[in-house]
PDB file of N, CA, C and O in Angstrom, chain B, residues numbered from 101:
ATOM      1  N   MET B 101      -2.548  -4.820 -11.380  1.00  0.00           N
ATOM      2  CA  MET B 101      -1.166  -4.720 -11.152  1.00  0.00           C
ATOM      3  C   MET B 101      -1.036  -4.550  -9.652  1.00  0.00           C
ATOM      4  O   MET B 101      -1.759  -3.740  -9.071  1.00  0.00           O
ATOM      5  N   ALA B 102      -0.165  -5.262  -9.017  1.00  0.00           N
ATOM      6  CA  ALA B 102       0.194  -4.961  -7.472  1.00  0.00           C
ATOM      7  C   ALA B 102       1.086  -3.942  -7.187  1.00  0.00           C
ATOM      8  O   ALA B 102       1.633  -3.319  -8.097  1.00  0.00           O
ATOM      9  N   GLY B 103       1.284  -3.715  -6.053  1.00  0.00           N
ATOM     10  CA  GLY B 103       2.173  -2.728  -5.308  1.00  0.00           C
ATOM     11  C   GLY B 103       3.604  -3.034  -5.759  1.00  0.00           C
ATOM     12  O   GLY B 103       3.940  -4.123  -6.225  1.00  0.00           O
ATOM     13  N   LYS B 104       4.412  -2.003  -5.586  1.00  0.00           N
ATOM     14  CA  LYS B 104       5.752  -2.575  -5.977  1.00  0.00           C
ATOM     15  C   LYS B 104       6.782  -1.541  -5.039  1.00  0.00           C
ATOM     16  O   LYS B 104       6.456  -0.436  -4.605  1.00  0.00           O
ATOM     17  N   PHE B 105       8.002  -2.165  -4.871  1.00  0.00           N
ATOM     18  CA  PHE B 105       8.924  -1.700  -4.080  1.00  0.00           C
ATOM     19  C   PHE B 105       9.828  -0.853  -4.971  1.00  0.00           C
ATOM     20  O   PHE B 105      10.040  -1.385  -6.061  1.00  0.00           O
ATOM     21  N   GLU B 106      10.517   0.535  -4.753  1.00  0.00           N
ATOM     22  CA  GLU B 106      11.109   0.842  -5.866  1.00  0.00           C
ATOM     23  C   GLU B 106      12.382   1.405  -5.129  1.00  0.00           C
ATOM     24  O   GLU B 106      12.238   2.080  -4.110  1.00  0.00           O
ATOM     25  N   ILE B 107      13.538   1.146  -5.607  1.00  0.00           N
ATOM     26  CA  ILE B 107      14.847   1.310  -4.806  1.00  0.00           C
ATOM     27  C   ILE B 107      15.544   2.578  -5.756  1.00  0.00           C
ATOM     28  O   ILE B 107      15.616   2.545  -6.984  1.00  0.00           O
ATOM     29  N   THR B 108      15.999   3.613  -4.945  1.00  0.00           N
ATOM     30  CA  THR B 108      16.872   4.877  -5.599  1.00  0.00           C
ATOM     31  C   THR B 108      17.986   4.953  -5.094  1.00  0.00           C
ATOM     32  O   THR B 108      18.176   4.568  -3.940  1.00  0.00           O
ATOM     33  N   LYS B 109      18.899   5.437  -5.810  1.00  0.00           N
ATOM     34  CA  LYS B 109      20.198   5.787  -5.120  1.00  0.00           C
ATOM     35  C   LYS B 109      20.686   7.236  -5.574  1.00  0.00           C
ATOM     36  O   LYS B 109      20.850   7.558  -6.750  1.00  0.00           O
ATOM     37  N   ASP B 110      20.916   8.156  -4.344  1.00  0.00           N
ATOM     38  CA  ASP B 110      21.170   9.347  -4.194  1.00  0.00           C
ATOM     39  C   ASP B 110      22.577   9.723  -4.853  1.00  0.00           C
ATOM     40  O   ASP B 110      23.367   8.857  -5.227  1.00  0.00           O
ATOM     41  N   ALA B 111      22.798  10.986  -4.952  1.00  0.00           N
ATOM     42  CA  ALA B 111      24.215  11.602  -5.595  1.00  0.00           C
ATOM     43  C   ALA B 111      25.314  11.138  -4.561  1.00  0.00           C
ATOM     44  O   ALA B 111      26.458  11.078  -5.011  1.00  0.00           O
ATOM     45  N   GLU B 112      25.155  10.860  -3.468  1.00  0.00           N
ATOM     46  CA  GLU B 112      26.111  10.332  -2.606  1.00  0.00           C
ATOM     47  C   GLU B 112      26.401   8.892  -2.552  1.00  0.00           C
ATOM     48  O   GLU B 112      27.363   8.348  -2.011  1.00  0.00           O
ATOM     49  N   GLY B 113      25.488   8.390  -3.152  1.00  0.00           N
ATOM     50  CA  GLY B 113      25.730   6.703  -3.395  1.00  0.00           C
ATOM     51  C   GLY B 113      24.888   5.905  -2.553  1.00  0.00           C
ATOM     52  O   GLY B 113      24.911   4.674  -2.561  1.00  0.00           O
ATOM     53  N   ARG B 114      23.946   6.793  -1.632  1.00  0.00           N
ATOM     54  CA  ARG B 114      23.412   5.868  -0.767  1.00  0.00           C
ATOM     55  C   ARG B 114      21.694   5.409  -1.134  1.00  0.00           C
ATOM     56  O   ARG B 114      20.940   6.081  -1.836  1.00  0.00           O
ATOM     57  N   PHE B 115      21.380   4.225  -0.520  1.00  0.00           N
ATOM     58  CA  PHE B 115      19.968   3.819  -1.345  1.00  0.00           C
ATOM     59  C   PHE B 115      18.841   4.184  -0.480  1.00  0.00           C
ATOM     60  O   PHE B 115      18.937   4.378   0.732  1.00  0.00           O
ATOM     61  N   ARG B 116      17.767   4.267  -1.175  1.00  0.00           N
ATOM     62  CA  ARG B 116      16.293   4.291  -0.138  1.00  0.00           C
ATOM     63  C   ARG B 116      15.564   3.250  -1.155  1.00  0.00           C
ATOM     64  O   ARG B 116      15.944   2.666  -2.169  1.00  0.00           O
ATOM     65  N   PHE B 117      14.269   3.285  -0.378  1.00  0.00           N
ATOM     66  CA  PHE B 117      13.108   2.678  -1.182  1.00  0.00           C
ATOM     67  C   PHE B 117      11.991   3.031  -0.761  1.00  0.00           C
ATOM     68  O   PHE B 117      11.841   3.366   0.414  1.00  0.00           O
ATOM     69  N   TRP B 118      10.961   3.023  -1.673  1.00  0.00           N
ATOM     70  CA  TRP B 118       9.471   3.364  -1.352  1.00  0.00           C
ATOM     71  C   TRP B 118       8.658   2.387  -1.596  1.00  0.00           C
ATOM     72  O   TRP B 118       9.119   1.367  -2.108  1.00  0.00           O
ATOM     73  N   LEU B 119       7.327   2.473  -1.300  1.00  0.00           N
ATOM     74  CA  LEU B 119       6.605   1.329  -1.712  1.00  0.00           C
ATOM     75  C   LEU B 119       5.377   1.819  -2.570  1.00  0.00           C
ATOM     76  O   LEU B 119       4.635   2.590  -1.962  1.00  0.00           O
ATOM     77  N   LYS B 120       5.113   1.598  -3.528  1.00  0.00           N
ATOM     78  CA  LYS B 120       3.949   2.101  -4.202  1.00  0.00           C
ATOM     79  C   LYS B 120       2.802   1.202  -4.268  1.00  0.00           C
ATOM     80  O   LYS B 120       2.891   0.001  -4.527  1.00  0.00           O
ATOM     81  N   ALA B 121       1.713   1.839  -4.022  1.00  0.00           N
ATOM     82  CA  ALA B 121       0.421   0.998  -4.448  1.00  0.00           C
ATOM     83  C   ALA B 121       0.297   0.707  -5.753  1.00  0.00           C
ATOM     84  O   ALA B 121       1.141   1.015  -6.594  1.00  0.00           O
ATOM     85  N   ALA B 122      -0.653   0.160  -5.963  1.00  0.00           N
ATOM     86  CA  ALA B 122      -0.986  -0.176  -7.690  1.00  0.00           C
ATOM     87  C   ALA B 122      -1.647   0.868  -8.497  1.00  0.00           C
ATOM     88  O   ALA B 122      -2.016   0.681  -9.657  1.00  0.00           O
ATOM     89  N   ASN B 123      -1.801   2.094  -7.775  1.00  0.00           N
ATOM     90  CA  ASN B 123      -2.082   3.196  -8.537  1.00  0.00           C
ATOM     91  C   ASN B 123      -0.982   4.242  -8.485  1.00  0.00           C
ATOM     92  O   ASN B 123      -1.148   5.461  -8.538  1.00  0.00           O
ATOM     93  N   GLY B 124       0.166   3.587  -8.375  1.00  0.00           N
ATOM     94  CA  GLY B 124       1.379   4.633  -8.304  1.00  0.00           C
ATOM     95  C   GLY B 124       1.502   5.637  -7.124  1.00  0.00           C
ATOM     96  O   GLY B 124       2.251   6.610  -7.215  1.00  0.00           O
ATOM     97  N   VAL B 125       0.747   5.384  -6.000  1.00  0.00           N
ATOM     98  CA  VAL B 125       0.769   6.601  -4.947  1.00  0.00           C
ATOM     99  C   VAL B 125       2.020   5.746  -4.008  1.00  0.00           C
ATOM    100  O   VAL B 125       2.255   4.542  -3.895  1.00  0.00           O
ATOM    101  N   ILE B 126       2.556   6.741  -3.523  1.00  0.00           N
ATOM    102  CA  ILE B 126       3.599   6.047  -2.625  1.00  0.00           C
ATOM    103  C   ILE B 126       3.087   6.045  -1.188  1.00  0.00           C
ATOM    104  O   ILE B 126       2.659   7.070  -0.656  1.00  0.00           O
ATOM    105  N   ILE B 127       3.148   4.794  -0.541  1.00  0.00           N
ATOM    106  CA  ILE B 127       2.209   4.516   0.686  1.00  0.00           C
ATOM    107  C   ILE B 127       3.204   4.271   1.870  1.00  0.00           C
ATOM    108  O   ILE B 127       2.935   4.593   3.028  1.00  0.00           O
ATOM    109  N   ALA B 128       4.366   3.679   1.490  1.00  0.00           N
ATOM    110  CA  ALA B 128       5.653   3.832   2.598  1.00  0.00           C
ATOM    111  C   ALA B 128       6.915   4.072   1.996  1.00  0.00           C
ATOM    112  O   ALA B 128       7.199   3.805   0.828  1.00  0.00           O
ATOM    113  N   THR B 129       7.777   4.669   2.976  1.00  0.00           N
ATOM    114  CA  THR B 129       9.326   4.992   2.435  1.00  0.00           C
ATOM    115  C   THR B 129      10.289   4.232   3.334  1.00  0.00           C
ATOM    116  O   THR B 129       9.737   3.800   4.346  1.00  0.00           O
ATOM    117  N   SER B 130      11.451   3.985   3.238  1.00  0.00           N
ATOM    118  CA  SER B 130      12.241   3.480   3.730  1.00  0.00           C
ATOM    119  C   SER B 130      12.854   4.190   5.316  1.00  0.00           C
ATOM    120  O   SER B 130      13.352   3.542   6.237  1.00  0.00           O
ATOM    121  N   GLY B 131      12.655   5.520   5.274  1.00  0.00           N
ATOM    122  CA  GLY B 131      12.455   6.489   6.308  1.00  0.00           C
ATOM    123  C   GLY B 131      14.364   6.452   6.827  1.00  0.00           C
ATOM    124  O   GLY B 131      14.821   6.952   7.855  1.00  0.00           O
ATOM    125  N   GLU B 132      14.943   5.904   6.029  1.00  0.00           N
ATOM    126  CA  GLU B 132      16.525   5.988   6.324  1.00  0.00           C
ATOM    127  C   GLU B 132      17.189   5.656   5.105  1.00  0.00           C
ATOM    128  O   GLU B 132      16.594   5.058   4.208  1.00  0.00           O
ATOM    129  N   ASP B 133      18.532   6.047   5.001  1.00  0.00           N
ATOM    130  CA  ASP B 133      19.177   5.542   3.788  1.00  0.00           C
ATOM    131  C   ASP B 133      20.236   4.409   3.981  1.00  0.00           C
ATOM    132  O   ASP B 133      20.513   4.217   5.165  1.00  0.00           O
ATOM    133  N   TYR B 134      20.821   3.700   3.175  1.00  0.00           N
ATOM    134  CA  TYR B 134      21.574   2.458   3.352  1.00  0.00           C
ATOM    135  C   TYR B 134      22.655   2.847   2.427  1.00  0.00           C
ATOM    136  O   TYR B 134      22.547   3.579   1.443  1.00  0.00           O
ATOM    137  N   GLN B 135      23.781   2.224   2.902  1.00  0.00           N
ATOM    138  CA  GLN B 135      25.042   2.235   2.288  1.00  0.00           C
ATOM    139  C   GLN B 135      25.415   1.371   1.082  1.00  0.00           C
ATOM    140  O   GLN B 135      26.333   1.589   0.290  1.00  0.00           O
ATOM    141  N   SER B 136      24.558   0.367   1.076  1.00  0.00           N
ATOM    142  CA  SER B 136      24.617  -0.674   0.138  1.00  0.00           C
ATOM    143  C   SER B 136      23.261  -1.213  -0.442  1.00  0.00           C
ATOM    144  O   SER B 136      22.208  -1.229   0.195  1.00  0.00           O
ATOM    145  N   LEU B 137      23.421  -1.654  -1.741  1.00  0.00           N
ATOM    146  CA  LEU B 137      21.934  -2.146  -2.138  1.00  0.00           C
ATOM    147  C   LEU B 137      21.650  -3.370  -1.424  1.00  0.00           C
ATOM    148  O   LEU B 137      20.455  -3.646  -1.324  1.00  0.00           O
ATOM    149  N   ALA B 138      22.500  -4.179  -0.896  1.00  0.00           N
ATOM    150  CA  ALA B 138      22.158  -5.412   0.079  1.00  0.00           C
ATOM    151  C   ALA B 138      21.591  -4.860   0.976  1.00  0.00           C
ATOM    152  O   ALA B 138      20.530  -5.384   1.315  1.00  0.00           O
ATOM    153  N   GLY B 139      21.938  -3.878   1.562  1.00  0.00           N
ATOM    154  CA  GLY B 139      21.326  -3.196   2.780  1.00  0.00           C
ATOM    155  C   GLY B 139      19.871  -2.835   2.675  1.00  0.00           C
ATOM    156  O   GLY B 139      19.055  -3.211   3.516  1.00  0.00           O
ATOM    157  N   VAL B 140      19.537  -2.052   1.560  1.00  0.00           N
ATOM    158  CA  VAL B 140      18.167  -1.810   1.146  1.00  0.00           C
ATOM    159  C   VAL B 140      17.401  -3.001   0.903  1.00  0.00           C
ATOM    160  O   VAL B 140      16.237  -3.026   1.300  1.00  0.00           O
ATOM    161  N   LYS B 141      17.863  -3.938   0.338  1.00  0.00           N
ATOM    162  CA  LYS B 141      17.406  -5.138  -0.034  1.00  0.00           C
ATOM    163  C   LYS B 141      16.820  -5.986   1.398  1.00  0.00           C
ATOM    164  O   LYS B 141      15.755  -6.589   1.537  1.00  0.00           O
ATOM    165  N   ASN B 142      17.881  -5.791   2.324  1.00  0.00           N
ATOM    166  CA  ASN B 142      17.546  -6.429   3.543  1.00  0.00           C
ATOM    167  C   ASN B 142      16.311  -5.568   4.265  1.00  0.00           C
ATOM    168  O   ASN B 142      15.442  -6.201   4.865  1.00  0.00           O
ATOM    169  N   ALA B 143      16.266  -4.492   4.213  1.00  0.00           N
ATOM    170  CA  ALA B 143      14.882  -3.459   4.674  1.00  0.00           C
ATOM    171  C   ALA B 143      13.656  -3.798   3.905  1.00  0.00           C
ATOM    172  O   ALA B 143      12.521  -3.872   4.376  1.00  0.00           O
ATOM    173  N   ILE B 144      13.986  -3.984   2.747  1.00  0.00           N
ATOM    174  CA  ILE B 144      12.483  -4.391   1.946  1.00  0.00           C
ATOM    175  C   ILE B 144      12.136  -5.629   2.463  1.00  0.00           C
ATOM    176  O   ILE B 144      10.989  -5.727   2.900  1.00  0.00           O
ATOM    177  N   ALA B 145      13.021  -6.808   2.526  1.00  0.00           N
ATOM    178  CA  ALA B 145      12.650  -8.186   3.006  1.00  0.00           C
ATOM    179  C   ALA B 145      12.085  -8.237   4.514  1.00  0.00           C
ATOM    180  O   ALA B 145      11.272  -9.094   4.862  1.00  0.00           O
ATOM    181  N   SER B 146      12.561  -7.296   5.335  1.00  0.00           N
ATOM    182  CA  SER B 146      12.235  -6.994   6.625  1.00  0.00           C
ATOM    183  C   SER B 146      10.814  -6.542   6.828  1.00  0.00           C
ATOM    184  O   SER B 146      10.115  -6.993   7.736  1.00  0.00           O
ATOM    185  N   VAL B 147      10.380  -5.592   5.917  1.00  0.00           N
ATOM    186  CA  VAL B 147       9.033  -5.253   5.619  1.00  0.00           C
ATOM    187  C   VAL B 147       8.186  -6.158   5.209  1.00  0.00           C
ATOM    188  O   VAL B 147       7.002  -6.102   5.540  1.00  0.00           O
ATOM    189  N   ARG B 148       8.642  -7.056   4.481  1.00  0.00           N
ATOM    190  CA  ARG B 148       7.700  -7.961   3.780  1.00  0.00           C
ATOM    191  C   ARG B 148       7.240  -9.352   4.879  1.00  0.00           C
ATOM    192  O   ARG B 148       6.218 -10.036   4.924  1.00  0.00           O
ATOM    193  N   LYS B 149       8.429  -9.369   5.636  1.00  0.00           N
ATOM    194  CA  LYS B 149       8.367 -10.370   6.551  1.00  0.00           C
ATOM    195  C   LYS B 149       7.567 -10.097   7.900  1.00  0.00           C
ATOM    196  O   LYS B 149       7.010 -10.989   8.541  1.00  0.00           O
ATOM    197  N   ASN B 150       7.582  -8.784   8.241  1.00  0.00           N
ATOM    198  CA  ASN B 150       6.900  -8.132   9.531  1.00  0.00           C
ATOM    199  C   ASN B 150       5.693  -7.809   9.196  1.00  0.00           C
ATOM    200  O   ASN B 150       4.821  -8.351   9.876  1.00  0.00           O
ATOM    201  N   ALA B 151       5.268  -6.952   8.193  1.00  0.00           N
ATOM    202  CA  ALA B 151       4.072  -6.321   7.926  1.00  0.00           C
ATOM    203  C   ALA B 151       3.096  -7.245   8.039  1.00  0.00           C
ATOM    204  O   ALA B 151       2.261  -6.904   8.876  1.00  0.00           O
ATOM    205  N   PRO B 152       2.860  -8.353   7.486  1.00  0.00           N
ATOM    206  CA  PRO B 152       1.739  -9.161   7.486  1.00  0.00           C
ATOM    207  C   PRO B 152       1.068  -9.386   8.869  1.00  0.00           C
ATOM    208  O   PRO B 152      -0.141  -9.542   9.039  1.00  0.00           O
ATOM    209  N   ASP B 153       2.017  -9.382   9.828  1.00  0.00           N
ATOM    210  CA  ASP B 153       1.379  -9.545  11.325  1.00  0.00           C
ATOM    211  C   ASP B 153       1.584  -8.450  12.498  1.00  0.00           C
ATOM    212  O   ASP B 153       1.454  -8.548  13.718  1.00  0.00           O
ATOM    213  N   ALA B 154       2.042  -7.110  11.464  1.00  0.00           N
ATOM    214  CA  ALA B 154       2.031  -6.183  12.229  1.00  0.00           C
ATOM    215  C   ALA B 154       0.603  -5.831  12.882  1.00  0.00           C
ATOM    216  O   ALA B 154      -0.425  -6.090  12.256  1.00  0.00           O
ATOM    217  N   LYS B 155       0.555  -5.132  14.370  1.00  0.00           N
ATOM    218  CA  LYS B 155      -0.552  -4.415  14.955  1.00  0.00           C
ATOM    219  C   LYS B 155      -0.572  -3.311  14.353  1.00  0.00           C
ATOM    220  O   LYS B 155       0.312  -2.589  13.891  1.00  0.00           O
ATOM    221  N   GLU B 156      -1.911  -3.238  14.415  1.00  0.00           N
ATOM    222  CA  GLU B 156      -2.237  -1.463  14.236  1.00  0.00           C
ATOM    223  C   GLU B 156      -2.575  -0.712  15.624  1.00  0.00           C
ATOM    224  O   GLU B 156      -3.608  -0.966  16.244  1.00  0.00           O
ATOM    225  N   VAL B 157      -1.758   0.099  16.002  1.00  0.00           N
ATOM    226  CA  VAL B 157      -1.641   0.817  16.970  1.00  0.00           C
ATOM    227  C   VAL B 157      -2.080   2.198  16.981  1.00  0.00           C
ATOM    228  O   VAL B 157      -1.461   3.078  16.383  1.00  0.00           O
ATOM    229  N   ASP B 158      -3.480   2.471  17.866  1.00  0.00           N
ATOM    230  CA  ASP B 158      -3.765   3.913  17.631  1.00  0.00           C
ATOM    231  C   ASP B 158      -3.215   4.552  18.659  1.00  0.00           C
ATOM    232  O   ASP B 158      -3.349   4.163  19.819  1.00  0.00           O
ATOM    233  N   LEU B 159      -2.525   5.623  18.306  1.00  0.00           N
ATOM    234  CA  LEU B 159      -1.655   6.480  19.403  1.00  0.00           C
ATOM    235  C   LEU B 159      -2.314   7.907  19.244  1.00  0.00           C
ATOM    236  O   LEU B 159      -1.709   8.895  19.660  1.00  0.00           O
ATOM    237  N   THR B 160      -3.433   8.009  18.700  1.00  0.00           N
ATOM    238  CA  THR B 160      -3.768   9.368  18.193  1.00  0.00           C
ATOM    239  C   THR B 160      -4.266  10.280  19.663  1.00  0.00           C
ATOM    240  O   THR B 160      -4.313  11.507  19.751  1.00  0.00           O
ATOM    241  N   GLY B 161      -4.596   9.307  20.709  1.00  0.00           N
ATOM    242  CA  GLY B 161      -4.770   9.866  22.026  1.00  0.00           C
ATOM    243  C   GLY B 161      -3.709  10.310  23.027  1.00  0.00           C
ATOM    244  O   GLY B 161      -3.902  10.685  24.183  1.00  0.00           O
ATOM    245  N   HIS B 162      -2.477  10.195  22.331  1.00  0.00           N
ATOM    246  CA  HIS B 162      -1.258  10.262  22.968  1.00  0.00           C
ATOM    247  C   HIS B 162      -0.160  10.906  22.769  1.00  0.00           C
ATOM    248  O   HIS B 162       0.068  10.817  21.563  1.00  0.00           O
ATOM    249  N   ALA B 163       0.747  11.577  23.339  1.00  0.00           N
ATOM    250  CA  ALA B 163       1.775  12.419  22.868  1.00  0.00           C
ATOM    251  C   ALA B 163       2.678  11.500  22.364  1.00  0.00           C
ATOM    252  O   ALA B 163       3.076  10.467  22.904  1.00  0.00           O
ATOM    253  N   HIS B 164       3.068  12.116  20.917  1.00  0.00           N
ATOM    254  CA  HIS B 164       4.053  11.146  20.018  1.00  0.00           C
ATOM    255  C   HIS B 164       5.451  11.384  20.862  1.00  0.00           C
ATOM    256  O   HIS B 164       5.962  12.403  21.326  1.00  0.00           O
ATOM    257  N   THR B 165       5.881   9.877  20.857  1.00  0.00           N
ATOM    258  CA  THR B 165       7.557   9.915  21.309  1.00  0.00           C
ATOM    259  C   THR B 165       8.293   9.220  20.733  1.00  0.00           C
ATOM    260  O   THR B 165       9.322   8.789  21.253  1.00  0.00           O
ATOM    261  N   GLY B 166       7.955   8.975  19.617  1.00  0.00           N
ATOM    262  CA  GLY B 166       8.783   8.510  18.471  1.00  0.00           C
ATOM    263  C   GLY B 166       8.900   6.816  18.560  1.00  0.00           C
ATOM    264  O   GLY B 166       9.468   6.276  17.611  1.00  0.00           O
ATOM    265  N   SER B 167       8.489   6.122  19.443  1.00  0.00           N
ATOM    266  CA  SER B 167       8.408   4.879  19.271  1.00  0.00           C
ATOM    267  C   SER B 167       7.029   4.282  20.063  1.00  0.00           C
ATOM    268  O   SER B 167       6.543   5.068  20.876  1.00  0.00           O
ATOM    269  N   SER B 168       6.429   3.127  19.926  1.00  0.00           N
ATOM    270  CA  SER B 168       5.734   2.314  20.606  1.00  0.00           C
ATOM    271  C   SER B 168       6.017   0.928  20.802  1.00  0.00           C
ATOM    272  O   SER B 168       6.569   0.390  19.842  1.00  0.00           O
ATOM    273  N   ALA B 169       5.795   0.256  21.733  1.00  0.00           N
ATOM    274  CA  ALA B 169       6.197  -1.127  21.888  1.00  0.00           C
ATOM    275  C   ALA B 169       5.135  -1.942  21.997  1.00  0.00           C
ATOM    276  O   ALA B 169       5.299  -3.154  22.135  1.00  0.00           O
TER     277      ALA B 169
END
């Protein structure tokens, strides 16, 4: 079985996703909420588009600033 994106909706009507590995472990989350189902689906599409070419950047030797270019 392949991994899967799961979409949830909270009590306030906002959407989030998490990516689960084939064994059911959550390996990534949306990190923010979205006002619409279309918005969260666009975020998932962005992950699918950008992740295959994403670089691995080791920041373990640096203070975390919240961004890396």
